[in-house]
N, C-alpha and C positions, 0 to 999 in steps of 0.2 A: 781267809778269803773275806772280801768285803761283802756286806749285805746289800742287796739290790734295793735302792730307794724307790718307794712307791709315791706317786704324786696324785693329788686330788684333782677334780675337774677344774677347780678355780685356778690352781697353779698352772695347769696345762693350757688353759685359756689365756692366761697372762703371757706365757711363753710364745704362743702363736701371735698375739698382738705385738709383742716386742720385735718380732722379726719382719714386720711389714714396713721396711724402710728402703729407700732408694738413694743412691749417691749421684748427685749431679755435678758435673765438672764443666764450668763455663770458661771458655777462652776469650780473652780480650786483647786486642792489639794496642800496644802503647805507642806513643809519639815517636819513639826511637826505632820502631820496627820490630821490637821484640814482643813476645806474647806473655801475658800473665794468666794464671789459671786460678779460679776460685772453686773450692770444693764445698758442697753443701749436702747435708743429709736431710731428706724430707720423707714424710709419710707417703705411702703408695697412693692413698686416696687423693692427695694434693699434688701428685706428680705432674699431671697435664697442665694445671694452672701455673706451676712453677716453670715448666718448660716454655710455655707461652710468654711468660713475663721475661724470661731470660733472652728469648729471641727478639723481643721488642726493645731491648736495651742497646 
């Protein structure tokens, strides 16, 4: 049987920070009537600013 791995506080804090991402999908209508989609991963703290910038485009 495998031994259970124990983590220190530093490693656990890094794991929590790494998971704070959000995926933004922006749809854009092209000249021929089709839609193109852009995917972007952003940090949760910057999410509202990125959404506002995407709406203004």
